[in-house]
N, CA, C and O atoms as CSV, one atom per row, in Angstrom:
chain,resi,resn,atom,element,x,y,z
A,1,MET,N,N,13.069,-6.339,1.129
A,1,MET,CA,C,11.806,-6.957,1.479
A,1,MET,C,C,10.683,-5.926,1.326
A,1,MET,O,O,10.821,-4.768,1.719
A,2,ILE,N,N,9.603,-6.366,0.762
A,2,ILE,CA,C,8.438,-5.503,0.571
A,2,ILE,C,C,7.799,-5.246,1.926
A,2,ILE,O,O,7.631,-6.164,2.727
A,3,SER,N,N,7.443,-3.989,2.177
A,3,SER,CA,C,6.827,-3.650,3.459
A,3,SER,C,C,5.334,-3.359,3.280
A,3,SER,O,O,4.874,-3.001,2.195
A,4,LEU,N,N,4.607,-3.522,4.364
A,4,LEU,CA,C,3.187,-3.182,4.351
A,4,LEU,C,C,2.998,-1.689,4.087
A,4,LEU,O,O,2.024,-1.277,3.459
A,5,LYS,N,N,3.930,-0.900,4.569
A,5,LYS,CA,C,3.863,0.543,4.363
A,5,LYS,C,C,3.938,0.863,2.866
A,5,LYS,O,O,3.191,1.709,2.373
A,6,GLN,N,N,4.837,0.187,2.147
A,6,GLN,CA,C,4.948,0.408,0.706
A,6,GLN,C,C,3.633,0.044,0.013
A,6,GLN,O,O,3.178,0.769,-0.872
A,7,LEU,N,N,3.030,-1.063,0.408
A,7,LEU,CA,C,1.760,-1.473,-0.189
A,7,LEU,C,C,0.664,-0.454,0.124
A,7,LEU,O,O,-0.158,-0.130,-0.732
A,8,HIS,N,N,0.664,0.038,1.345
A,8,HIS,CA,C,-0.313,1.068,1.748
A,8,HIS,C,C,-0.157,2.315,0.869
A,8,HIS,O,O,-1.146,2.876,0.398
A,9,TYR,N,N,1.066,2.734,0.657
A,9,TYR,CA,C,1.332,3.908,-0.179
A,9,TYR,C,C,0.889,3.660,-1.626
A,9,TYR,O,O,0.278,4.526,-2.252
A,10,ALA,N,N,1.200,2.482,-2.142
A,10,ALA,CA,C,0.822,2.159,-3.521
A,10,ALA,C,C,-0.696,2.162,-3.676
A,10,ALA,O,O,-1.215,2.644,-4.683
A,11,LEU,N,N,-1.404,1.633,-2.696
A,11,LEU,CA,C,-2.865,1.630,-2.757
A,11,LEU,C,C,-3.430,3.046,-2.674
A,11,LEU,O,O,-4.456,3.344,-3.285
A,12,ALA,N,N,-2.769,3.908,-1.926
A,12,ALA,CA,C,-3.202,5.316,-1.848
A,12,ALA,C,C,-3.024,6.006,-3.200
A,12,ALA,O,O,-3.868,6.802,-3.611
A,13,ILE,N,N,-1.931,5.698,-3.886
A,13,ILE,CA,C,-1.715,6.276,-5.215
A,13,ILE,C,C,-2.758,5.754,-6.185
A,13,ILE,O,O,-3.309,6.510,-6.985
A,14,GLU,N,N,-3.026,4.466,-6.113
A,14,GLU,CA,C,-4.046,3.892,-6.998
A,14,GLU,C,C,-5.392,4.593,-6.779
A,14,GLU,O,O,-6.114,4.880,-7.734
A,15,LYS,N,N,-5.716,4.859,-5.532
A,15,LYS,CA,C,-7.001,5.488,-5.197
A,15,LYS,C,C,-7.083,6.926,-5.709
A,15,LYS,O,O,-8.111,7.342,-6.245
A,16,THR,N,N,-5.999,7.681,-5.542
A,16,THR,CA,C,-6.035,9.100,-5.900
A,16,THR,C,C,-5.520,9.387,-7.304
A,16,THR,O,O,-5.842,10.418,-7.894
A,17,LEU,N,N,-4.711,8.462,-7.838
A,17,LEU,CA,C,-4.011,8.673,-9.114
A,17,LEU,C,C,-3.227,9.988,-9.098
A,17,LEU,O,O,-3.156,10.711,-10.092
A,18,HIS,N,N,-2.641,10.266,-7.923
A,18,HIS,CA,C,-1.894,11.513,-7.748
A,18,HIS,C,C,-0.922,11.322,-6.588
A,18,HIS,O,O,-1.334,10.978,-5.480
A,19,PHE,N,N,0.366,11.545,-6.841
A,19,PHE,CA,C,1.366,11.311,-5.801
A,19,PHE,C,C,1.228,12.291,-4.636
A,19,PHE,O,O,1.346,11.889,-3.478
A,20,LYS,N,N,0.982,13.557,-4.923
A,20,LYS,CA,C,0.881,14.543,-3.838
A,20,LYS,C,C,-0.341,14.269,-2.962
A,20,LYS,O,O,-0.248,14.316,-1.736
A,21,LYS,N,N,-1.483,13.982,-3.587
A,21,LYS,CA,C,-2.695,13.687,-2.815
A,21,LYS,C,C,-2.533,12.408,-2.004
A,21,LYS,O,O,-2.996,12.328,-0.866
A,22,ALA,N,N,-1.881,11.411,-2.584
A,22,ALA,CA,C,-1.637,10.160,-1.861
A,22,ALA,C,C,-0.726,10.403,-0.668
A,22,ALA,O,O,-0.951,9.856,0.411
A,23,ALA,N,N,0.303,11.224,-0.861
A,23,ALA,CA,C,1.222,11.546,0.237
A,23,ALA,C,C,0.477,12.259,1.361
A,23,ALA,O,O,0.689,11.960,2.537
A,24,GLU,N,N,-0.386,13.190,1.005
A,24,GLU,CA,C,-1.176,13.901,2.013
A,24,GLU,C,C,-2.088,12.925,2.765
A,24,GLU,O,O,-2.224,13.015,3.986
A,25,ALA,N,N,-2.708,12.003,2.041
A,25,ALA,CA,C,-3.596,11.018,2.668
A,25,ALA,C,C,-2.829,10.096,3.623
A,25,ALA,O,O,-3.380,9.615,4.613
A,26,CYS,N,N,-1.552,9.860,3.310
A,26,CYS,CA,C,-0.713,8.984,4.140
A,26,CYS,C,C,0.068,9.763,5.199
A,26,CYS,O,O,0.815,9.177,5.982
A,27,ASN,N,N,-0.108,11.078,5.217
A,27,ASN,CA,C,0.588,11.955,6.171
A,27,ASN,C,C,2.109,11.836,6.087
A,27,ASN,O,O,2.796,11.775,7.107
A,28,ILE,N,N,2.625,11.804,4.853
A,28,ILE,CA,C,4.072,11.802,4.630
A,28,ILE,C,C,4.389,12.788,3.523
A,28,ILE,O,O,3.487,13.292,2.854
A,29,SER,N,N,5.655,13.059,3.334
A,29,SER,CA,C,6.046,13.963,2.258
A,29,SER,C,C,5.934,13.240,0.918
A,29,SER,O,O,5.988,12.013,0.844
A,30,GLN,N,N,5.778,14.026,-0.121
A,30,GLN,CA,C,5.695,13.448,-1.458
A,30,GLN,C,C,6.998,12.741,-1.820
A,30,GLN,O,O,6.976,11.699,-2.475
A,31,SER,N,N,8.121,13.296,-1.403
A,31,SER,CA,C,9.406,12.669,-1.725
A,31,SER,C,C,9.555,11.327,-1.006
A,31,SER,O,O,10.106,10.385,-1.576
A,32,ALA,N,N,9.071,11.224,0.244
A,32,ALA,CA,C,9.139,9.956,0.965
A,32,ALA,C,C,8.257,8.907,0.288
A,32,ALA,O,O,8.640,7.742,0.178
A,33,LEU,N,N,7.088,9.324,-0.160
A,33,LEU,CA,C,6.192,8.409,-0.855
A,33,LEU,C,C,6.824,7.952,-2.165
A,33,LEU,O,O,6.816,6.760,-2.472
A,34,SER,N,N,7.365,8.878,-2.930
A,34,SER,CA,C,8.007,8.540,-4.203
A,34,SER,C,C,9.173,7.585,-3.999
A,34,SER,O,O,9.351,6.641,-4.768
A,35,THR,N,N,9.963,7.830,-2.969
A,35,THR,CA,C,11.091,6.955,-2.663
A,35,THR,C,C,10.612,5.553,-2.334
A,35,THR,O,O,11.184,4.573,-2.811
A,36,ALA,N,N,9.569,5.448,-1.524
A,36,ALA,CA,C,9.024,4.142,-1.141
A,36,ALA,C,C,8.491,3.394,-2.362
A,36,ALA,O,O,8.692,2.185,-2.484
A,37,ILE,N,N,7.818,4.099,-3.256
A,37,ILE,CA,C,7.262,3.457,-4.452
A,37,ILE,C,C,8.381,3.063,-5.409
A,37,ILE,O,O,8.334,1.984,-6.001
A,38,ASN,N,N,9.373,3.909,-5.567
A,38,ASN,CA,C,10.512,3.556,-6.419
A,38,ASN,C,C,11.212,2.309,-5.897
A,38,ASN,O,O,11.609,1.445,-6.679
A,39,GLU,N,N,11.364,2.209,-4.581
A,39,GLU,CA,C,12.000,1.041,-3.974
A,39,GLU,C,C,11.126,-0.205,-4.165
A,39,GLU,O,O,11.643,-1.286,-4.451
A,40,LEU,N,N,9.818,-0.059,-4.010
A,40,LEU,CA,C,8.897,-1.175,-4.227
A,40,LEU,C,C,8.987,-1.665,-5.670
A,40,LEU,O,O,9.065,-2.868,-5.919
A,41,GLU,N,N,8.976,-0.738,-6.611
A,41,GLU,CA,C,9.077,-1.112,-8.026
A,41,GLU,C,C,10.422,-1.799,-8.312
A,41,GLU,O,O,10.488,-2.743,-9.098
A,42,LYS,N,N,11.464,-1.326,-7.681
A,42,LYS,CA,C,12.780,-1.938,-7.851
A,42,LYS,C,C,12.773,-3.356,-7.283
A,42,LYS,O,O,13.283,-4.280,-7.918
A,43,GLN,N,N,12.206,-3.532,-6.105
A,43,GLN,CA,C,12.156,-4.856,-5.477
A,43,GLN,C,C,11.353,-5.846,-6.314
A,43,GLN,O,O,11.718,-7.017,-6.423
A,44,LEU,N,N,10.274,-5.377,-6.894
A,44,LEU,CA,C,9.409,-6.237,-7.706
A,44,LEU,C,C,9.886,-6.347,-9.150
A,44,LEU,O,O,9.457,-7.234,-9.889
A,45,ASP,N,N,10.770,-5.444,-9.542
A,45,ASP,CA,C,11.237,-5.349,-10.936
A,45,ASP,C,C,10.054,-5.154,-11.889
A,45,ASP,O,O,9.982,-5.759,-12.959
A,46,VAL,N,N,9.128,-4.284,-11.460
A,46,VAL,CA,C,7.909,-3.994,-12.215
A,46,VAL,C,C,7.590,-2.506,-12.059
A,46,VAL,O,O,7.782,-1.930,-10.988
A,47,THR,N,N,7.109,-1.903,-13.119
A,47,THR,CA,C,6.601,-0.535,-13.031
A,47,THR,C,C,5.127,-0.609,-12.667
A,47,THR,O,O,4.318,-1.150,-13.421
A,48,LEU,N,N,4.785,-0.065,-11.515
A,48,LEU,CA,C,3.395,-0.074,-11.059
A,48,LEU,C,C,2.594,1.064,-11.676
A,48,LEU,O,O,1.424,0.910,-12.026
A,49,PHE,N,N,3.258,2.211,-11.799
A,49,PHE,CA,C,2.581,3.424,-12.259
A,49,PHE,C,C,3.353,4.070,-13.394
A,49,PHE,O,O,4.577,4.191,-13.336
A,50,GLU,N,N,2.632,4.482,-14.426
A,50,GLU,CA,C,3.192,5.335,-15.467
A,50,GLU,C,C,2.877,6.753,-15.027
A,50,GLU,O,O,1.723,7.081,-14.750
A,51,ARG,N,N,3.893,7.590,-14.963
A,51,ARG,CA,C,3.650,8.937,-14.496
A,51,ARG,C,C,4.385,9.954,-15.352
A,51,ARG,O,O,5.465,9.704,-15.887
A,52,ASN,N,N,3.746,11.112,-15.456
A,52,ASN,CA,C,4.366,12.287,-16.066
A,52,ASN,C,C,3.884,13.498,-15.285
A,52,ASN,O,O,3.303,13.347,-14.211
A,53,ASN,N,N,4.111,14.672,-15.798
A,53,ASN,CA,C,3.733,15.886,-15.062
A,53,ASN,C,C,2.226,16.079,-14.953
A,53,ASN,O,O,1.762,16.845,-14.109
A,54,LYS,N,N,1.459,15.396,-15.793
A,54,LYS,CA,C,0.024,15.642,-15.829
A,54,LYS,C,C,-0.839,14.530,-15.245
A,54,LYS,O,O,-1.942,14.791,-14.765
A,55,GLN,N,N,-0.346,13.282,-15.279
A,55,GLN,CA,C,-1.214,12.198,-14.805
A,55,GLN,C,C,-0.422,10.998,-14.316
A,55,GLN,O,O,0.762,10.830,-14.609
A,56,VAL,N,N,-1.127,10.174,-13.559
A,56,VAL,CA,C,-0.587,8.903,-13.067
A,56,VAL,C,C,-1.555,7.819,-13.528
A,56,VAL,O,O,-2.764,7.922,-13.320
A,57,LEU,N,N,-1.013,6.784,-14.154
A,57,LEU,CA,C,-1.812,5.658,-14.607
A,57,LEU,C,C,-1.252,4.379,-14.005
A,57,LEU,O,O,-0.040,4.243,-13.835
A,58,VAL,N,N,-2.132,3.450,-13.686
A,58,VAL,CA,C,-1.713,2.150,-13.175
A,58,VAL,C,C,-1.418,1.254,-14.374
A,58,VAL,O,O,-2.237,1.143,-15.286
A,59,THR,N,N,-0.250,0.616,-14.374
A,59,THR,CA,C,0.099,-0.301,-15.456
A,59,THR,C,C,-0.693,-1.599,-15.302
A,59,THR,O,O,-1.312,-1.838,-14.265
A,60,ILE,N,N,-0.669,-2.417,-16.325
A,60,ILE,CA,C,-1.356,-3.712,-16.264
A,60,ILE,C,C,-0.752,-4.568,-15.154
A,60,ILE,O,O,-1.480,-5.132,-14.337
A,61,ASN,N,N,0.580,-4.664,-15.123
A,61,ASN,CA,C,1.231,-5.422,-14.050
A,61,ASN,C,C,0.974,-4.776,-12.698
A,61,ASN,O,O,0.815,-5.469,-11.693
A,62,GLY,N,N,0.934,-3.460,-12.674
A,62,GLY,CA,C,0.635,-2.744,-11.438
A,62,GLY,C,C,-0.736,-3.104,-10.911
A,62,GLY,O,O,-0.911,-3.282,-9.705
A,63,GLN,N,N,-1.713,-3.215,-11.800
A,63,GLN,CA,C,-3.069,-3.566,-11.375
A,63,GLN,C,C,-3.110,-4.966,-10.783
A,63,GLN,O,O,-3.788,-5.199,-9.782
A,64,LEU,N,N,-2.391,-5.896,-11.395
A,64,LEU,CA,C,-2.340,-7.260,-10.857
A,64,LEU,C,C,-1.732,-7.270,-9.455
A,64,LEU,O,O,-2.237,-7.941,-8.556
A,65,ILE,N,N,-0.661,-6.532,-9.283
A,65,ILE,CA,C,0.023,-6.483,-7.983
A,65,ILE,C,C,-0.830,-5.755,-6.957
A,65,ILE,O,O,-0.917,-6.184,-5.806
A,66,LEU,N,N,-1.456,-4.666,-7.359
A,66,LEU,CA,C,-2.288,-3.915,-6.423
A,66,LEU,C,C,-3.529,-4.711,-6.001
A,66,LEU,O,O,-4.007,-4.564,-4.877
A,67,ASN,N,N,-4.041,-5.542,-6.888
A,67,ASN,CA,C,-5.151,-6.419,-6.495
A,67,ASN,C,C,-4.704,-7.376,-5.389
A,67,ASN,O,O,-5.451,-7.620,-4.442
A,68,LYS,N,N,-3.510,-7.909,-5.504
A,68,LYS,CA,C,-2.964,-8.781,-4.454
A,68,LYS,C,C,-2.703,-7.977,-3.179
A,68,LYS,O,O,-2.925,-8.473,-2.075
A,69,ALA,N,N,-2.236,-6.743,-3.329
A,69,ALA,CA,C,-1.982,-5.883,-2.167
A,69,ALA,C,C,-3.279,-5.622,-1.410
A,69,ALA,O,O,-3.275,-5.560,-0.180
A,70,LYS,N,N,-4.379,-5.469,-2.124
A,70,LYS,CA,C,-5.684,-5.284,-1.469
A,70,LYS,C,C,-6.053,-6.520,-0.657
A,70,LYS,O,O,-6.605,-6.405,0.437
A,71,GLN,N,N,-5.750,-7.696,-1.189
A,71,GLN,CA,C,-6.028,-8.934,-0.461
A,71,GLN,C,C,-5.176,-9.012,0.807
A,71,GLN,O,O,-5.658,-9.424,1.862
A,72,VAL,N,N,-3.915,-8.616,0.696
A,72,VAL,CA,C,-3.026,-8.605,1.861
A,72,VAL,C,C,-3.579,-7.654,2.917
A,72,VAL,O,O,-3.611,-7.985,4.103
A,73,LYS,N,N,-4.016,-6.473,2.484
A,73,LYS,CA,C,-4.558,-5.485,3.420
A,73,LYS,C,C,-5.812,-6.025,4.116
A,73,LYS,O,O,-5.985,-5.830,5.319
A,74,LEU,N,N,-6.678,-6.696,3.371
A,74,LEU,CA,C,-7.880,-7.279,3.979
A,74,LEU,C,C,-7.513,-8.317,5.030
A,74,LEU,O,O,-8.114,-8.349,6.104
A,75,LYS,N,N,-6.537,-9.162,4.731
A,75,LYS,CA,C,-6.102,-10.182,5.698
A,75,LYS,C,C,-5.482,-9.528,6.928
A,75,LYS,O,O,-5.711,-9.980,8.050
A,76,LEU,N,N,-4.710,-8.482,6.730
A,76,LEU,CA,C,-4.125,-7.765,7.854
A,76,LEU,C,C,-5.221,-7.143,8.719
A,76,LEU,O,O,-5.161,-7.199,9.947
A,77,ASP,N,N,-6.209,-6.558,8.073
A,77,ASP,CA,C,-7.336,-5.981,8.819
A,77,ASP,C,C,-8.057,-7.062,9.636
A,77,ASP,O,O,-8.485,-6.816,10.763
A,78,GLU,N,N,-8.186,-8.264,9.050
A,78,GLU,CA,C,-8.799,-9.379,9.779
A,78,GLU,C,C,-7.957,-9.752,11.007
A,78,GLU,O,O,-8.500,-9.990,12.086
A,79,LEU,N,N,-6.633,-9.802,10.839
A,79,LEU,CA,C,-5.750,-10.099,11.968
A,79,LEU,C,C,-5.909,-9.066,13.077
A,79,LEU,O,O,-5.985,-9.417,14.255
A,80,LEU,N,N,-5.958,-7.813,12.701
A,80,LEU,CA,C,-6.113,-6.751,13.695
A,80,LEU,C,C,-7.466,-6.841,14.392
A,80,LEU,O,O,-7.567,-6.601,15.595
A,81,GLN,N,N,-8.498,-7.185,13.637
A,81,GLN,CA,C,-9.832,-7.332,14.220
A,81,GLN,C,C,-9.848,-8.473,15.220
A,81,GLN,O,O,-10.415,-8.337,16.304
A,82,ILE,N,N,-9.233,-9.596,14.872
A,82,ILE,CA,C,-9.163,-10.738,15.786
A,82,ILE,C,C,-8.427,-10.352,17.062
A,82,ILE,O,O,-8.855,-10.698,18.164
A,83,SER,N,N,-7.327,-9.640,16.909
A,83,SER,CA,C,-6.550,-9.263,18.090
A,83,SER,C,C,-7.326,-8.311,18.993
A,83,SER,O,O,-7.194,-8.384,20.214
A,84,GLN,N,N,-8.123,-7.431,18.427
A,84,GLN,CA,C,-8.922,-6.508,19.227
A,84,GLN,C,C,-10.087,-7.224,19.908
A,84,GLN,O,O,-10.453,-6.892,21.036
A,85,THR,N,N,-10.662,-8.200,19.224
A,85,THR,CA,C,-11.805,-8.928,19.752
A,85,THR,C,C,-11.401,-9.855,20.892
A,85,THR,O,O,-12.176,-10.058,21.827
A,86,ASN,N,N,-10.215,-10.413,20.828
A,86,ASN,CA,C,-9.785,-11.439,21.783
A,86,ASN,C,C,-8.732,-10.927,22.748
A,86,ASN,O,O,-7.751,-11.622,23.015
A,87,LYS,N,N,-8.915,-9.739,23.268
A,87,LYS,CA,C,-7.933,-9.170,24.191
A,87,LYS,C,C,-8.001,-9.766,25.593
A,87,LYS,O,O,-7.025,-9.700,26.341
A,88,GLN,N,N,-9.132,-10.342,25.953
A,88,GLN,CA,C,-9.249,-10.886,27.301
A,88,GLN,C,C,-8.439,-12.180,27.408
A,88,GLN,O,O,-8.431,-12.982,26.475
A,89,PRO,N,N,-7.767,-12.385,28.525
A,89,PRO,CA,C,-6.959,-13.600,28.686
A,89,PRO,C,C,-7.859,-14.832,28.817
A,89,PRO,O,O,-9.020,-14.741,29.216
A,90,PHE,N,N,-7.291,-15.968,28.471
A,90,PHE,CA,C,-8.013,-17.224,28.625
A,90,PHE,C,C,-8.177,-17.515,30.107
A,90,PHE,O,O,-7.288,-17.224,30.906
A,91,LEU,N,N,-9.300,-18.081,30.465
A,91,LEU,CA,C,-9.560,-18.440,31.853
A,91,LEU,C,C,-9.026,-19.847,32.101
A,91,LEU,O,O,-9.249,-20.754,31.299
A,92,ALA,N,N,-8.328,-20.021,33.202
A,92,ALA,CA,C,-7.834,-21.343,33.567
A,92,ALA,C,C,-8.984,-22.155,34.114
A,92,ALA,O,O,-9.814,-21.650,34.869
A,93,LEU,N,N,-9.027,-23.420,33.727
A,93,LEU,CA,C,-10.099,-24.306,34.209
A,93,LEU,C,C,-9.677,-25.009,35.464
A,93,LEU,O,O,-10.444,-25.796,36.019
């Protein structure tokens, strides 16, 4: 099952186009980030990023998936905002 954490990591890579910088931004090791992305790509059966020793590029399919991941993140942020706004219990009438 795809996790929100995997999507968060993938979006960090898209932003930095660098696995080490993305790992630092997510406060995890580079190997943990790479493992999570490899598992995400395996689950989706899609290569999100083309990578070599010099650069990271987002694939066409990766861009489509990451655009959806951004939408998921926005909806999650909305859920969290609602939960923070409505912390007071309902008043009984």
